[in-house]
C-alpha positions as CSV (number, residue, x, y, z in Angstrom):
1,M,-19.6,-63.7,-49.6
2,L,-17.1,-63.7,-52.4
3,V,-15.1,-60.8,-51.0
4,A,-15.0,-62.4,-47.5
5,T,-14.0,-65.8,-48.8
6,Y,-11.4,-64.3,-51.1
7,G,-10.0,-62.1,-48.4
8,Y,-9.7,-65.0,-45.9
9,L,-8.3,-67.6,-48.2
10,T,-5.7,-65.3,-49.8
11,S,-4.5,-64.3,-46.3
12,L,-3.4,-67.9,-45.9
13,K,-0.8,-67.4,-48.7
14,R,-0.9,-71.0,-49.8
15,V,-4.2,-71.0,-51.6
16,P,-4.0,-69.9,-55.3
17,A,-6.4,-67.2,-56.5
18,F,-8.2,-69.5,-58.9
19,A,-9.2,-71.9,-56.1
20,T,-10.1,-69.0,-53.8
21,L,-12.3,-67.3,-56.4
22,T,-14.0,-70.6,-57.4
23,V,-14.8,-71.4,-53.8
24,G,-16.0,-67.9,-53.2
25,I,-18.3,-67.9,-56.2
26,L,-19.7,-71.3,-55.4
27,L,-20.3,-70.4,-51.7
28,G,-22.0,-67.2,-52.9
29,K,-24.3,-69.2,-55.2
30,L,-25.1,-71.6,-52.4
31,V,-26.1,-68.8,-50.0
32,Y,-28.1,-67.1,-52.8
33,Y,-30.1,-70.3,-53.6
34,V,-30.7,-71.1,-50.0
35,L,-32.1,-67.6,-49.4
36,K,-34.1,-67.8,-52.6
37,F,-35.5,-71.2,-51.6
38,C,-36.6,-69.8,-48.3
39,A,-38.2,-66.8,-49.9
40,L,-40.0,-69.0,-52.4
41,S,-41.2,-71.4,-49.7
42,S,-42.5,-68.6,-47.5
43,G,-44.5,-67.1,-50.4
44,M,-42.5,-63.9,-50.4
45,L,-41.3,-64.6,-53.9
46,A,-42.9,-66.1,-56.9
47,G,-41.2,-68.0,-59.8
48,G,-38.6,-70.8,-60.0
49,L,-35.5,-71.4,-58.0
50,S,-33.1,-71.1,-61.0
51,S,-33.6,-69.1,-64.2
52,T,-30.1,-70.0,-65.5
53,P,-29.4,-73.6,-66.3
54,L,-27.1,-75.3,-63.7
55,Q,-24.7,-76.5,-66.5
56,T,-24.2,-72.8,-67.6
57,Q,-23.5,-71.7,-64.0
58,M,-21.0,-74.6,-63.4
59,V,-19.0,-73.5,-66.6
60,L,-19.2,-69.8,-65.9
61,A,-18.1,-70.0,-62.2
62,P,-14.7,-71.5,-62.8
63,G,-14.3,-69.5,-66.1
64,T,-14.8,-66.3,-64.2
65,A,-12.5,-67.4,-61.4
66,A,-9.8,-68.3,-64.1
67,I,-10.0,-64.8,-65.6
68,F,-9.8,-63.0,-62.3
69,G,-7.1,-65.5,-61.1
70,L,-5.0,-64.6,-64.1
71,V,-5.5,-60.9,-63.4
72,D,-4.5,-61.4,-59.8
73,Y,-1.5,-63.5,-60.8
74,Y,-0.1,-60.9,-63.2
75,R,-0.9,-58.1,-60.7
76,T,1.0,-59.7,-57.9
77,K,3.8,-60.7,-60.3
78,A,4.4,-57.1,-61.2
79,D,4.7,-56.1,-57.5
């Protein structure tokens, strides 16, 4: 999900890498939790929906996007 979102949004040329990566990470998490919820509801999986607190995930997602956004910025700036 992250790669597909990043590839699509960066092809638009107007969307910064930070925004693209943040959206990709959050969409990936959404898909993951929907699938996990379905697996839990059907009995295919035991346990809880989230093992990492939501606050931690909401800090780490943009933080990760910022790091990779900076890497992408400096990589494309060197080209």
